[in-house]
C-alpha atoms as an extended CHARMM CRD file, in Angstrom:
* protein
*
       294  EXT
         1         1  MET       CA              0.0910000000       -0.4940000000       -0.4000000000  PROA      1               0.0000000000
         2         2  LYS       CA              1.3140000000        3.2640000000       -0.1950000000  PROA      2               0.0000000000
         3         3  LYS       CA              2.3650000000        5.3160000000        2.4630000000  PROA      3               0.0000000000
         4         4  LEU       CA              2.2210000000        8.9310000000        2.2870000000  PROA      4               0.0000000000
         5         5  SER       CA              5.2780000000       11.2740000000        2.7690000000  PROA      5               0.0000000000
         6         6  ARG       CA              6.0770000000       13.3910000000        5.0520000000  PROA      6               0.0000000000
         7         7  ARG       CA              4.9300000000       16.0900000000        3.5730000000  PROA      7               0.0000000000
         8         8  SER       CA              1.5440000000       14.6510000000        2.2820000000  PROA      8               0.0000000000
         9         9  PHE       CA              0.9370000000       13.6730000000        5.7000000000  PROA      9               0.0000000000
        10        10  ILE       CA              1.9640000000       17.4350000000        7.0810000000  PROA      10              0.0000000000
        11        11  SER       CA             -0.2280000000       19.0950000000        4.2770000000  PROA      11              0.0000000000
        12        12  LYS       CA             -3.4930000000       16.9370000000        5.5150000000  PROA      12              0.0000000000
        13        13  GLY       CA             -3.6650000000       18.2350000000        8.8210000000  PROA      13              0.0000000000
        14        14  PHE       CA             -5.1680000000       16.4860000000       11.7870000000  PROA      14              0.0000000000
        15        15  ALA       CA             -8.8430000000       17.8960000000       10.9560000000  PROA      15              0.0000000000
        16        16  GLY       CA            -11.2150000000       15.5960000000       11.4380000000  PROA      16              0.0000000000
        17        17  PHE       CA             -9.7460000000       13.0170000000       14.2230000000  PROA      17              0.0000000000
        18        18  ALA       CA            -11.8270000000       12.5160000000       16.9350000000  PROA      18              0.0000000000
        19        19  GLY       CA            -15.0630000000       14.1340000000       14.7580000000  PROA      19              0.0000000000
        20        20  LEU       CA            -13.8410000000       17.9490000000       14.6910000000  PROA      20              0.0000000000
        21        21  THR       CA            -13.3950000000       18.4280000000       10.7570000000  PROA      21              0.0000000000
        22        22  VAL       CA            -10.8680000000       21.8840000000       11.9490000000  PROA      22              0.0000000000
        23        23  ILE       CA             -8.4540000000       21.8920000000       14.0570000000  PROA      23              0.0000000000
        24        24  GLY       CA             -6.6700000000       25.9150000000       14.7630000000  PROA      24              0.0000000000
        25        25  LYS       CA             -4.4970000000       24.2150000000       17.1410000000  PROA      25              0.0000000000
        26        26  GLY       CA             -0.7370000000       22.9760000000       17.1090000000  PROA      26              0.0000000000
        27        27  SER       CA              1.6820000000       21.8230000000       14.1750000000  PROA      27              0.0000000000
        28        28  PHE       CA              2.8500000000       18.8190000000       12.8180000000  PROA      28              0.0000000000
        29        29  ASN       CA              6.3020000000       18.0540000000       14.3770000000  PROA      29              0.0000000000
        30        30  ILE       CA              6.6550000000       13.9120000000       14.0090000000  PROA      30              0.0000000000
        31        31  ASP       CA              9.3840000000       12.8560000000       11.0150000000  PROA      31              0.0000000000
        32        32  LEU       CA              7.6140000000        9.7270000000       10.2750000000  PROA      32              0.0000000000
        33        33  LYS       CA              9.3290000000        6.2910000000       10.3060000000  PROA      33              0.0000000000
        34        34  PRO       CA              7.2030000000        3.9240000000        8.0850000000  PROA      34              0.0000000000
        35        35  GLU       CA              9.6170000000        1.2970000000        9.8990000000  PROA      35              0.0000000000
        36        36  VAL       CA              7.8830000000        1.5880000000       13.2180000000  PROA      36              0.0000000000
        37        37  THR       CA              5.0230000000       -0.7050000000       14.1380000000  PROA      37              0.0000000000
        38        38  VAL       CA              2.7300000000       -0.8730000000       17.2350000000  PROA      38              0.0000000000
        39        39  ASP       CA              3.6390000000       -3.8040000000       19.3320000000  PROA      39              0.0000000000
        40        40  LYS       CA              1.4650000000       -6.0290000000       21.0620000000  PROA      40              0.0000000000
        41        41  VAL       CA              0.2080000000       -6.5550000000       24.6320000000  PROA      41              0.0000000000
        42        42  LYS       CA             -1.4470000000       -9.1630000000       26.7170000000  PROA      42              0.0000000000
        43        43  LEU       CA             -4.6280000000       -8.1520000000       27.2100000000  PROA      43              0.0000000000
        44        44  GLY       CA             -4.8090000000       -9.2210000000       30.7080000000  PROA      44              0.0000000000
        45        45  ASN       CA             -6.0820000000      -12.7910000000       31.7250000000  PROA      45              0.0000000000
        46        46  SER       CA             -8.2530000000      -12.5670000000       28.3130000000  PROA      46              0.0000000000
        47        47  GLY       CA             -6.0830000000      -15.1080000000       26.4540000000  PROA      47              0.0000000000
        48        48  LEU       CA             -5.4280000000      -12.9660000000       23.7210000000  PROA      48              0.0000000000
        49        49  ASN       CA             -2.6740000000      -10.4030000000       22.6280000000  PROA      49              0.0000000000
        50        50  VAL       CA             -3.5040000000       -7.2500000000       21.0540000000  PROA      50              0.0000000000
        51        51  SER       CA             -2.1930000000       -4.4830000000       19.1290000000  PROA      51              0.0000000000
        52        52  ARG       CA             -1.5380000000       -1.6910000000       21.6420000000  PROA      52              0.0000000000
        53        53  VAL       CA             -3.9060000000        0.6120000000       19.8190000000  PROA      53              0.0000000000
        54        54  ALA       CA             -7.1420000000        0.1050000000       17.9610000000  PROA      54              0.0000000000
        55        55  LEU       CA             -8.5190000000        1.0700000000       15.5090000000  PROA      55              0.0000000000
        56        56  GLY       CA            -12.4520000000        2.8620000000       16.6820000000  PROA      56              0.0000000000
        57        57  THR       CA            -14.9190000000        3.2050000000       14.2860000000  PROA      57              0.0000000000
        58        58  GLY       CA            -16.8000000000        5.1870000000       16.0270000000  PROA      58              0.0000000000
        59        59  SER       CA            -16.7650000000        9.0660000000       16.3020000000  PROA      59              0.0000000000
        60        60  VAL       CA            -19.7380000000       11.0570000000       16.7260000000  PROA      60              0.0000000000
        61        61  GLY       CA            -21.2490000000        6.8420000000       16.4900000000  PROA      61              0.0000000000
        62        62  GLY       CA            -24.6200000000        6.3010000000       16.4890000000  PROA      62              0.0000000000
        63        63  ASN       CA            -28.0370000000        5.1740000000       14.1990000000  PROA      63              0.0000000000
        64        64  LYS       CA            -25.6600000000        3.3710000000       13.0160000000  PROA      64              0.0000000000
        65        65  ALA       CA            -23.2380000000        5.6170000000       11.6400000000  PROA      65              0.0000000000
        66        66  SER       CA            -19.8870000000        7.2090000000       11.7790000000  PROA      66              0.0000000000
        67        67  ASN       CA            -17.7820000000        9.4540000000       11.3360000000  PROA      67              0.0000000000
        68        68  GLN       CA            -15.6980000000        5.7400000000       10.2680000000  PROA      68              0.0000000000
        69        69  THR       CA            -18.2370000000        4.4850000000        8.4760000000  PROA      69              0.0000000000
        70        70  ARG       CA            -19.3060000000        8.2620000000        6.8800000000  PROA      70              0.0000000000
        71        71  LEU       CA            -16.4030000000        7.6450000000        4.8700000000  PROA      71              0.0000000000
        72        72  GLY       CA            -17.4560000000        5.4710000000        2.9880000000  PROA      72              0.0000000000
        73        73  MET       CA            -16.4680000000        0.7050000000        2.3100000000  PROA      73              0.0000000000
        74        74  ASP       CA            -13.5610000000        1.9260000000       -0.6670000000  PROA      74              0.0000000000
        75        75  LYS       CA            -11.9160000000        4.9040000000        1.7500000000  PROA      75              0.0000000000
        76        76  PHE       CA            -12.6130000000        3.0620000000        4.8030000000  PROA      76              0.0000000000
        77        77  ALA       CA            -10.5800000000        0.1440000000        4.2640000000  PROA      77              0.0000000000
        78        78  ASP       CA             -8.0900000000        2.4870000000        2.3760000000  PROA      78              0.0000000000
        79        79  MET       CA             -6.9970000000        3.1740000000        6.2530000000  PROA      79              0.0000000000
        80        80  VAL       CA             -8.0480000000       -0.1260000000        7.6150000000  PROA      80              0.0000000000
        81        81  HSD       CA             -5.1610000000       -2.1030000000        5.8760000000  PROA      81              0.0000000000
        82        82  HSD       CA             -3.2800000000        1.4180000000        6.2350000000  PROA      82              0.0000000000
        83        83  ALA       CA             -3.5140000000        0.6010000000        9.6510000000  PROA      83              0.0000000000
        84        84  TYR       CA             -3.1010000000       -3.4090000000        9.2470000000  PROA      84              0.0000000000
        85        85  ASP       CA              0.6670000000       -2.1700000000        7.6880000000  PROA      85              0.0000000000
        86        86  ARG       CA              1.0400000000       -0.3540000000       10.2110000000  PROA      86              0.0000000000
        87        87  GLY       CA              1.0970000000       -2.6910000000       13.3250000000  PROA      87              0.0000000000
        88        88  ILE       CA             -2.7730000000       -2.5110000000       14.2230000000  PROA      88              0.0000000000
        89        89  THR       CA             -4.5200000000       -5.7430000000       14.3730000000  PROA      89              0.0000000000
        90        90  PHE       CA             -7.3240000000       -4.5640000000       16.5370000000  PROA      90              0.0000000000
        91        91  PHE       CA            -11.0690000000       -3.1430000000       15.4610000000  PROA      91              0.0000000000
        92        92  ASP       CA            -13.3540000000       -2.6100000000       18.4150000000  PROA      92              0.0000000000
        93        93  MET       CA            -17.2130000000       -1.6810000000       16.6730000000  PROA      93              0.0000000000
        94        94  ALA       CA            -20.2500000000       -1.2870000000       18.3230000000  PROA      94              0.0000000000
        95        95  ASP       CA            -23.6310000000       -2.2560000000       16.3000000000  PROA      95              0.0000000000
        96        96  SER       CA            -25.3880000000        1.3680000000       17.0540000000  PROA      96              0.0000000000
        97        97  TYR       CA            -21.6710000000        2.6630000000       14.6120000000  PROA      97              0.0000000000
        98        98  GLY       CA            -22.9890000000        0.6260000000       12.1420000000  PROA      98              0.0000000000
        99        99  SER       CA            -19.2110000000       -0.3170000000       11.4400000000  PROA      99              0.0000000000
       100       100  HSD       CA            -19.4720000000       -3.7700000000       11.7990000000  PROA      100             0.0000000000
       101       101  THR       CA            -19.8940000000       -4.3080000000        7.3970000000  PROA      101             0.0000000000
       102       102  PHE       CA            -16.9540000000       -1.9110000000        6.9600000000  PROA      102             0.0000000000
       103       103  VAL       CA            -15.3500000000       -4.1810000000        9.1710000000  PROA      103             0.0000000000
       104       104  GLY       CA            -16.6810000000       -7.0160000000        7.2290000000  PROA      104             0.0000000000
       105       105  HSD       CA            -15.3560000000       -5.2620000000        3.7690000000  PROA      105             0.0000000000
       106       106  ALA       CA            -12.1700000000       -4.2130000000        4.6490000000  PROA      106             0.0000000000
       107       107  ILE       CA            -10.7680000000       -6.9900000000        6.4710000000  PROA      107             0.0000000000
       108       108  LYS       CA            -11.5600000000       -9.9130000000        3.5690000000  PROA      108             0.0000000000
       109       109  THR       CA             -8.1950000000      -10.1490000000        2.1890000000  PROA      109             0.0000000000
       110       110  LEU       CA             -6.5660000000       -9.8970000000        5.6300000000  PROA      110             0.0000000000
       111       111  PRO       CA             -5.7060000000      -13.1530000000        7.8100000000  PROA      111             0.0000000000
       112       112  ARG       CA             -8.3610000000      -12.9890000000       10.2860000000  PROA      112             0.0000000000
       113       113  GLU       CA             -6.4030000000      -15.2490000000       12.9440000000  PROA      113             0.0000000000
       114       114  LYS       CA             -4.1770000000      -12.5340000000       12.9950000000  PROA      114             0.0000000000
       115       115  LEU       CA             -6.4470000000       -9.5220000000       13.9210000000  PROA      115             0.0000000000
       116       116  THR       CA             -8.9100000000       -8.6760000000       16.9830000000  PROA      116             0.0000000000
       117       117  LEU       CA            -12.1670000000       -7.9050000000       16.3690000000  PROA      117             0.0000000000
       118       118  LEU       CA            -14.5130000000       -6.0160000000       19.2860000000  PROA      118             0.0000000000
       119       119  THR       CA            -17.4330000000       -5.5280000000       18.6620000000  PROA      119             0.0000000000
       120       120  LYS       CA            -20.6050000000       -4.0450000000       21.7900000000  PROA      120             0.0000000000
       121       121  ILE       CA            -23.9050000000       -4.8550000000       21.6260000000  PROA      121             0.0000000000
       122       122  TRP       CA            -26.3060000000       -2.3540000000       23.5790000000  PROA      122             0.0000000000
       123       123  THR       CA            -28.5370000000       -4.0570000000       26.4470000000  PROA      123             0.0000000000
       124       124  HSD       CA            -31.5070000000       -2.9590000000       28.3690000000  PROA      124             0.0000000000
       125       125  GLU       CA            -32.7550000000       -3.0370000000       32.0880000000  PROA      125             0.0000000000
       126       126  ASP       CA            -34.1570000000       -6.8240000000       32.0040000000  PROA      126             0.0000000000
       127       127  GLY       CA            -34.4780000000       -5.9200000000       28.0880000000  PROA      127             0.0000000000
       128       128  SER       CA            -34.7520000000       -9.8440000000       27.0820000000  PROA      128             0.0000000000
       129       129  ASP       CA            -38.4920000000       -8.2480000000       25.8120000000  PROA      129             0.0000000000
       130       130  ARG       CA            -36.9410000000       -5.4600000000       23.7420000000  PROA      130             0.0000000000
       131       131  ASN       CA            -33.5740000000       -7.0440000000       21.8780000000  PROA      131             0.0000000000
       132       132  ALA       CA            -33.6030000000      -10.5000000000       20.1290000000  PROA      132             0.0000000000
       133       133  PRO       CA            -32.0550000000      -12.7220000000       21.7630000000  PROA      133             0.0000000000
       134       134  VAL       CA            -28.2430000000      -12.3190000000       22.6030000000  PROA      134             0.0000000000
       135       135  SER       CA            -27.4460000000      -15.4110000000       19.7660000000  PROA      135             0.0000000000
       136       136  GLU       CA            -29.4740000000      -14.0270000000       16.9460000000  PROA      136             0.0000000000
       137       137  SER       CA            -27.5260000000      -11.0640000000       17.5730000000  PROA      137             0.0000000000
       138       138  LEU       CA            -24.0390000000      -11.9870000000       17.2750000000  PROA      138             0.0000000000
       139       139  ASP       CA            -25.3890000000      -15.0210000000       14.7190000000  PROA      139             0.0000000000
       140       140  ARG       CA            -25.8870000000      -11.3240000000       12.9060000000  PROA      140             0.0000000000
       141       141  TYR       CA            -23.0680000000       -9.7850000000       13.7840000000  PROA      141             0.0000000000
       142       142  ARG       CA            -21.2840000000      -12.3880000000       12.3140000000  PROA      142             0.0000000000
       143       143  LYS       CA            -22.5110000000      -12.6820000000        8.9460000000  PROA      143             0.0000000000
       144       144  GLU       CA            -22.3650000000       -8.9880000000        8.7190000000  PROA      144             0.0000000000
       145       145  MET       CA            -18.5320000000       -9.0330000000        9.4670000000  PROA      145             0.0000000000
       146       146  ASP       CA            -18.0530000000      -12.0920000000        8.1190000000  PROA      146             0.0000000000
       147       147  THR       CA            -16.5670000000      -14.0470000000       10.6990000000  PROA      147             0.0000000000
       148       148  ASP       CA            -17.2770000000      -17.1200000000       12.4420000000  PROA      148             0.0000000000
       149       149  TYR       CA            -16.5810000000      -16.2140000000       15.4400000000  PROA      149             0.0000000000
       150       150  ILE       CA            -16.0230000000      -12.2570000000       17.8140000000  PROA      150             0.0000000000
       151       151  ASP       CA            -13.3080000000      -11.8210000000       19.9460000000  PROA      151             0.0000000000
       152       152  ILE       CA            -14.8910000000       -9.4970000000       22.4590000000  PROA      152             0.0000000000
       153       153  VAL       CA            -18.1720000000       -8.4260000000       22.1350000000  PROA      153             0.0000000000
       154       154  LEU       CA            -18.9580000000       -5.4530000000       25.8330000000  PROA      154             0.0000000000
       155       155  MET       CA            -22.3900000000       -4.4870000000       26.8580000000  PROA      155             0.0000000000
       156       156  HSD       CA            -22.3050000000       -1.1470000000       25.6160000000  PROA      156             0.0000000000
       157       157  CYS       CA            -22.5570000000        2.0930000000       27.4700000000  PROA      157             0.0000000000
       158       158  LEU       CA            -23.3740000000        0.9890000000       31.1040000000  PROA      158             0.0000000000
       159       159  MET       CA            -25.1060000000        4.2100000000       32.4180000000  PROA      159             0.0000000000
       160       160  GLN       CA            -26.2450000000        2.6920000000       35.8050000000  PROA      160             0.0000000000
       161       161  PRO       CA            -24.7390000000        0.4470000000       38.6850000000  PROA      161             0.0000000000
       162       162  GLY       CA            -26.5960000000       -2.4080000000       39.2880000000  PROA      162             0.0000000000
       163       163  TRP       CA            -25.9870000000       -3.8800000000       35.8470000000  PROA      163             0.0000000000
       164       164  SER       CA            -24.8280000000       -7.0820000000       37.1260000000  PROA      164             0.0000000000
       165       165  LYS       CA            -28.5500000000       -8.0590000000       38.2210000000  PROA      165             0.0000000000
       166       166  ASN       CA            -30.9940000000       -6.2990000000       35.9960000000  PROA      166             0.0000000000
       167       167  ARG       CA            -29.1790000000       -7.5570000000       32.1940000000  PROA      167             0.0000000000
       168       168  THR       CA            -28.7890000000      -11.3640000000       34.0780000000  PROA      168             0.0000000000
       169       169  HSD       CA            -30.4250000000      -12.5230000000       30.1050000000  PROA      169             0.0000000000
       170       170  TYR       CA            -27.1170000000      -10.6250000000       28.4930000000  PROA      170             0.0000000000
       171       171  MET       CA            -24.7850000000      -11.9880000000       30.8630000000  PROA      171             0.0000000000
       172       172  ASP       CA            -25.8650000000      -15.0600000000       30.7890000000  PROA      172             0.0000000000
       173       173  GLY       CA            -26.2960000000      -15.6220000000       26.8760000000  PROA      173             0.0000000000
       174       174  LEU       CA            -22.8060000000      -13.8250000000       26.5950000000  PROA      174             0.0000000000
       175       175  LEU       CA            -21.1470000000      -16.4900000000       28.4790000000  PROA      175             0.0000000000
       176       176  LYS       CA            -22.7190000000      -19.4720000000       26.1930000000  PROA      176             0.0000000000
       177       177  ALA       CA            -21.8720000000      -17.5520000000       23.5010000000  PROA      177             0.0000000000
       178       178  LYS       CA            -18.1870000000      -17.9980000000       25.3950000000  PROA      178             0.0000000000
       179       179  GLN       CA            -18.4590000000      -21.2070000000       25.7990000000  PROA      179             0.0000000000
       180       180  ASP       CA            -19.5290000000      -21.7370000000       23.2120000000  PROA      180             0.0000000000
       181       181  GLY       CA            -16.4350000000      -20.6380000000       21.4870000000  PROA      181             0.0000000000
       182       182  VAL       CA            -18.3680000000      -17.1970000000       19.1600000000  PROA      182             0.0000000000
       183       183  ILE       CA            -16.7420000000      -15.0880000000       21.2890000000  PROA      183             0.0000000000
       184       184  LYS       CA            -13.8130000000      -15.2120000000       23.3030000000  PROA      184             0.0000000000
       185       185  ALA       CA            -14.1180000000      -12.4960000000       25.9520000000  PROA      185             0.0000000000
       186       186  VAL       CA            -16.9520000000      -11.3740000000       27.3840000000  PROA      186             0.0000000000
       187       187  GLY       CA            -16.5000000000       -7.1460000000       29.0630000000  PROA      187             0.0000000000
       188       188  VAL       CA            -19.0900000000       -3.4610000000       29.8490000000  PROA      188             0.0000000000
       189       189  SER       CA            -18.2240000000       -0.4850000000       28.3180000000  PROA      189             0.0000000000
       190       190  CYS       CA            -18.3210000000        1.9190000000       30.9300000000  PROA      190             0.0000000000
       191       191  HSD       CA            -20.0030000000        5.7820000000       31.2610000000  PROA      191             0.0000000000
       192       192  ASN       CA            -20.5010000000        5.0810000000       35.6880000000  PROA      192             0.0000000000
       193       193  TRP       CA            -18.0090000000        5.3750000000       38.3670000000  PROA      193             0.0000000000
       194       194  GLU       CA            -20.2670000000        3.3060000000       40.4660000000  PROA      194             0.0000000000
       195       195  ALA       CA            -20.7540000000        1.0610000000       37.0770000000  PROA      195             0.0000000000
       196       196  MET       CA            -17.7540000000        0.4280000000       36.4050000000  PROA      196             0.0000000000
       197       197  VAL       CA            -16.7400000000       -0.1190000000       40.5450000000  PROA      197             0.0000000000
       198       198  GLU       CA            -18.7140000000       -2.9400000000       39.6400000000  PROA      198             0.0000000000
       199       199  ALA       CA            -17.0380000000       -4.4320000000       36.8210000000  PROA      199             0.0000000000
       200       200  VAL       CA            -14.0870000000       -4.0630000000       38.7250000000  PROA      200             0.0000000000
       201       201  ASP       CA            -15.7570000000       -6.4620000000       41.3560000000  PROA      201             0.0000000000
       202       202  ASN       CA            -16.9780000000       -8.8380000000       38.8560000000  PROA      202             0.0000000000
       203       203  PRO       CA            -15.5450000000      -11.8550000000       37.7200000000  PROA      203             0.0000000000
       204       204  TRP       CA            -17.8110000000      -11.6710000000       35.1550000000  PROA      204             0.0000000000
       205       205  VAL       CA            -15.8980000000       -9.5150000000       33.4680000000  PROA      205             0.0000000000
       206       206  ASP       CA            -12.9670000000      -10.2520000000       31.5090000000  PROA      206             0.0000000000
       207       207  VAL       CA            -12.4520000000       -6.4350000000       29.4630000000  PROA      207             0.0000000000
       208       208  ILE       CA            -13.1380000000       -3.4660000000       31.0040000000  PROA      208             0.0000000000
       209       209  MET       CA            -13.7810000000       -0.1760000000       28.1910000000  PROA      209             0.0000000000
       210       210  ALA       CA            -13.1500000000        2.9760000000       29.8960000000  PROA      210             0.0000000000
       211       211  ARG       CA            -12.4360000000        6.3090000000       29.9820000000  PROA      211             0.0000000000
       212       212  ILE       CA             -9.5940000000        8.0380000000       30.2860000000  PROA      212             0.0000000000
       213       213  ASN       CA             -7.3170000000       11.1320000000       29.2070000000  PROA      213             0.0000000000
       214       214  PRO       CA             -5.6890000000       13.5860000000       31.8690000000  PROA      214             0.0000000000
       215       215  PHE       CA             -7.9110000000       16.8280000000       31.3420000000  PROA      215             0.0000000000
       216       216  GLN       CA            -11.0810000000       14.4740000000       33.6580000000  PROA      216             0.0000000000
       217       217  THR       CA            -13.3350000000       15.6670000000       30.3750000000  PROA      217             0.0000000000
       218       218  ASN       CA            -15.8160000000       12.7950000000       29.5570000000  PROA      218             0.0000000000
       219       219  MET       CA            -14.3800000000       11.3840000000       32.4920000000  PROA      219             0.0000000000
       220       220  ASP       CA            -16.3030000000        9.1870000000       35.7440000000  PROA      220             0.0000000000
       221       221  ASN       CA            -14.0740000000       10.5380000000       37.7370000000  PROA      221             0.0000000000
       222       222  THR       CA            -10.4540000000       12.2740000000       38.3720000000  PROA      222             0.0000000000
       223       223  PRO       CA             -7.5380000000       10.5360000000       36.5740000000  PROA      223             0.0000000000
       224       224  ASP       CA             -6.0530000000        9.9910000000       39.2310000000  PROA      224             0.0000000000
       225       225  VAL       CA             -8.5740000000        8.3260000000       40.7640000000  PROA      225             0.0000000000
       226       226  VAL       CA             -9.7870000000        6.7800000000       37.7500000000  PROA      226             0.0000000000
       227       227  SER       CA             -6.5760000000        4.9110000000       36.4620000000  PROA      227             0.0000000000
       228       228  ASP       CA             -6.2950000000        3.7480000000       40.7020000000  PROA      228             0.0000000000
       229       229  LEU       CA             -9.4270000000        1.4390000000       40.2950000000  PROA      229             0.0000000000
       230       230  LEU       CA             -7.9130000000        0.4190000000       36.4260000000  PROA      230             0.0000000000
       231       231  GLY       CA             -4.4630000000       -0.4340000000       38.4530000000  PROA      231             0.0000000000
       232       232  LYS       CA             -7.3680000000       -2.9550000000       40.9440000000  PROA      232             0.0000000000
       233       233  ALA       CA             -8.7530000000       -4.5030000000       36.9340000000  PROA      233             0.0000000000
       234       234  LYS       CA             -5.5290000000       -4.7150000000       36.0190000000  PROA      234             0.0000000000
       235       235  LYS       CA             -4.0400000000       -6.9590000000       39.1930000000  PROA      235             0.0000000000
       236       236  LYS       CA             -6.8820000000       -9.2040000000       39.3660000000  PROA      236             0.0000000000
       237       237  GLY       CA             -6.1100000000       -9.9320000000       35.7200000000  PROA      237             0.0000000000
       238       238  ILE       CA             -8.6270000000       -8.0290000000       33.9020000000  PROA      238             0.0000000000
       239       239  GLY       CA             -8.1230000000       -6.9310000000       30.6190000000  PROA      239             0.0000000000
       240       240  VAL       CA             -8.3420000000       -2.5280000000       30.4170000000  PROA      240             0.0000000000
       241       241  ILE       CA             -9.1660000000       -1.2220000000       26.9910000000  PROA      241             0.0000000000
       242       242  GLY       CA             -8.5630000000        3.0080000000       27.9870000000  PROA      242             0.0000000000
       243       243  MET       CA            -11.2940000000        5.1590000000       25.4280000000  PROA      243             0.0000000000
       244       244  LYS       CA            -12.1120000000        8.4430000000       25.4120000000  PROA      244             0.0000000000
       245       245  ILE       CA             -8.2890000000        9.6330000000       25.0770000000  PROA      245             0.0000000000
       246       246  PHE       CA             -8.5460000000       12.5820000000       23.6700000000  PROA      246             0.0000000000
       247       247  GLY       CA            -11.4860000000       13.3270000000       25.3110000000  PROA      247             0.0000000000
       248       248  GLU       CA            -13.8960000000       13.1280000000       22.3440000000  PROA      248             0.0000000000
       249       249  GLY       CA            -12.2280000000       15.1110000000       20.2430000000  PROA      249             0.0000000000
       250       250  LYS       CA            -11.5540000000       18.5400000000       22.8140000000  PROA      250             0.0000000000
       251       251  HSD       CA             -8.6330000000       17.1940000000       23.1400000000  PROA      251             0.0000000000
       252       252  VAL       CA             -6.0330000000       17.5030000000       19.8580000000  PROA      252             0.0000000000
       253       253  SER       CA             -3.5710000000       19.9600000000       19.7310000000  PROA      253             0.0000000000
       254       254  GLU       CA             -0.2410000000       18.7380000000       19.7470000000  PROA      254             0.0000000000
       255       255  PRO       CA              1.2290000000       19.4000000000       23.3220000000  PROA      255             0.0000000000
       256       256  GLU       CA             -2.4270000000       18.1310000000       24.3970000000  PROA      256             0.0000000000
       257       257  ARG       CA             -2.0840000000       14.6200000000       21.6850000000  PROA      257             0.0000000000
       258       258  GLU       CA              0.9880000000       14.5720000000       23.4970000000  PROA      258             0.0000000000
       259       259  GLN       CA              0.0510000000       14.6770000000       27.4930000000  PROA      259             0.0000000000
       260       260  SER       CA             -2.7740000000       12.3000000000       26.6340000000  PROA      260             0.0000000000
       261       261  ILE       CA             -1.3020000000        9.3380000000       25.1100000000  PROA      261             0.0000000000
       262       262  LYS       CA              2.0170000000        9.9570000000       27.3970000000  PROA      262             0.0000000000
       263       263  PHE       CA             -0.8530000000        9.5860000000       30.1670000000  PROA      263             0.0000000000
       264       264  ALA       CA             -2.4920000000        6.4150000000       28.6710000000  PROA      264             0.0000000000
       265       265  LEU       CA              0.6360000000        4.5620000000       28.3950000000  PROA      265             0.0000000000
       266       266  THR       CA              2.9070000000        5.3330000000       31.4630000000  PROA      266             0.0000000000
       267       267  LYS       CA             -0.1420000000        6.2980000000       34.1710000000  PROA      267             0.0000000000
       268       268  GLY       CA             -3.5640000000        5.2730000000       33.0320000000  PROA      268             0.0000000000
       269       269  ASN       CA             -2.9690000000        1.8080000000       34.1370000000  PROA      269             0.0000000000
       270       270  THR       CA             -4.3970000000        0.8300000000       30.3720000000  PROA      270             0.0000000000
       271       271  HSD       CA             -3.5440000000       -2.3090000000       28.5920000000  PROA      271             0.0000000000
       272       272  CYS       CA             -3.9590000000       -0.5640000000       25.1910000000  PROA      272             0.0000000000
       273       273  MET       CA             -6.3750000000        1.8590000000       23.9700000000  PROA      273             0.0000000000
       274       274  THR       CA             -8.7390000000        2.9150000000       21.4010000000  PROA      274             0.0000000000
       275       275  LEU       CA             -8.7110000000        5.1200000000       19.3030000000  PROA      275             0.0000000000
       276       276  GLY       CA            -11.5860000000        6.8000000000       16.6110000000  PROA      276             0.0000000000
       277       277  MET       CA             -8.5620000000        7.3170000000       13.2290000000  PROA      277             0.0000000000
       278       278  GLU       CA            -10.2800000000        9.1280000000       10.5400000000  PROA      278             0.0000000000
       279       279  SER       CA             -7.7630000000        8.9420000000        7.5900000000  PROA      279             0.0000000000
       280       280  ILE       CA             -4.4510000000        7.5760000000        6.9840000000  PROA      280             0.0000000000
       281       281  ALA       CA             -2.2520000000       10.6530000000        8.6700000000  PROA      281             0.0000000000
       282       282  HSD       CA             -4.2920000000        9.9900000000       11.9610000000  PROA      282             0.0000000000
       283       283  VAL       CA             -2.8780000000        6.6140000000       11.6680000000  PROA      283             0.0000000000
       284       284  ASP       CA              0.4970000000        7.3550000000       11.2530000000  PROA      284             0.0000000000
       285       285  ASP       CA              0.3450000000       10.5400000000       13.7790000000  PROA      285             0.0000000000
       286       286  ALA       CA             -0.7790000000        7.4560000000       16.0580000000  PROA      286             0.0000000000
       287       287  VAL       CA              1.6490000000        4.4610000000       15.6650000000  PROA      287             0.0000000000
       288       288  GLU       CA              4.1840000000        7.2110000000       16.1410000000  PROA      288             0.0000000000
       289       289  ARG       CA              3.6040000000        8.5220000000       19.0190000000  PROA      289             0.0000000000
       290       290  VAL       CA              2.6810000000        5.7560000000       20.3600000000  PROA      290             0.0000000000
       291       291  MET       CA              5.4690000000        3.8360000000       19.8220000000  PROA      291             0.0000000000
       292       292  ARG       CA              7.5360000000        6.8520000000       21.2230000000  PROA      292             0.0000000000
       293       293  LEU       CA              6.8990000000        7.0290000000       24.4080000000  PROA      293             0.0000000000
       294       294  ALA       CA              5.5070000000        3.4030000000       25.5340000000  PROA      294             0.0000000000
């Protein structure tokens, strides 16, 4: 795949990262080194080894669309292939983003055994009569991705405590799918402090996706408090994936990107992170920056 020259990269700028279309702050001073690729890390005791950076597909996402799907199938596939060449083999999806078919299309020519596919299922309190059965949803997801199995499935966007008692329908369905080999690991994506505390203490959870950045933007507690809790999760063998690393696109100037990535890598108690990249330029910046700071 054709690599961007440094001049082309800089001319593209950082427009569009995490939902923004124009960036007025900062500039690029990174000398790209195409030979640099993202390393792999052990995701807790999940049994999975994943690239340290996942390509997120939910920027400004919802109602079956996101900034990534708005790129169109071919442009999105070009970005995925470039990301793969740079070592990013981890793809973060959700049913509500509408990104399953886009990732499925993009990875058709890539070796499935080298990829990690994560998606999220929307849940409701005692919601067995409001959603399709979990097994049917997972069958649809797999068909959309054109894969026999999914590596990680999370219950999406938990915003209240008590989920381990009022979402047993989903938990049981996901656990059975794990036992049947349809998925490899289960867990939660948290948007609430009490929900995350509950996740750390629940043996059902293999993986937690948590909001973490040094600016306390769209987070569930202070950076230090969240980091301490995630440290506890790691000690229990739970895989920790950091999200909202740039505060949903609110902190994307050069120094803010540097501060955010450094915090996630050195103080955030994450194993890896998901970044809502929207261009080849974003991929190259993320790879170069993460591997320099890791």
